[in-house]
N, C-alpha and C positions, 0 to 999 in steps of 0.2 A: 249667170244666166243659163249656162249649159247644165248646171246641176239641177235647176228647176225643170228644164226640158227633160232631163233624164228621169226625174221623179214622175213627171207627167206621163212619160212613155211607160214607166213601170206600172203606174196605176191603170192606164188604159188597157194594158195587155195582161194584167194579173187575173188569173182564173180563180185563185184562192189566196188566203192570207191567214196569218196567225191572229189570235184574238187581240193582241196589243196593237198590231198594225191596222187591223180592221176597224177597231174602235177609234183609232186616231184619225183614220181617213174616211170613215163612213158612219152610218147609223146602224147599230146592231139590232136586228129585228127578227131573230130566228126563234121559231117555236120548238123545233126539234132538229137542231143542226147535226150534221154528220161530220165528225172530226176524223181525220186520218193523219198519220205522221208523214211529213214531207218537208222540203225546204221552202220556207216562206220567200216568195219572189221579191218582197219589199224590203225585208231586213236581212235575209240570207241565213237565218237561224233554222236549224233542223228541229222542228217542233210540231205540235198538233196544229193543223190548219183546217179551214172549212171554206166553202164556196164564197166567192165574191158577192153572190146573190144575197147572202145573209148580212152583208154590210151595205146594201143599196148600191152595189157596183162602184163603191168609193166615190159617189157623186159629190159629197161634201169636200173631200180632199181634192178632187179635180177642180172644183169651183174655186177653192181657196188658192190653189197653185196658179190657176189661170189669172186670177185677179192680181196676185203678187207679181207674176211675170209681166202683166200689162203695166203695172205701176213702175216697175224697174225700167221697162222700155221707154215709158213716158218721161221718167226722170233722166234717162240717158240722152234722149232727144233734147230735153230742155237744157241740159248741161252743155251739149255740143253747140247749141244755138248761142248760148251766153259766152262761150269761149272764143 
């Protein structure tokens, strides 16, 4: 559960991302993206990155992780009630 929260925090605070992480966590929709070399805050690789804006601010990835976290919490509560 902590790993999910850590990923959520990374996505919420990331100002930029590499193309791989951005496509995995958002919808790429840039007409003329400005890439620059920096460390991707999501995967830690030193590579070309662009603004989070070009990936919809990672909305899809945030939603997916929030749903996954809620399911895990619900399952944990159900298991504690049955035990």
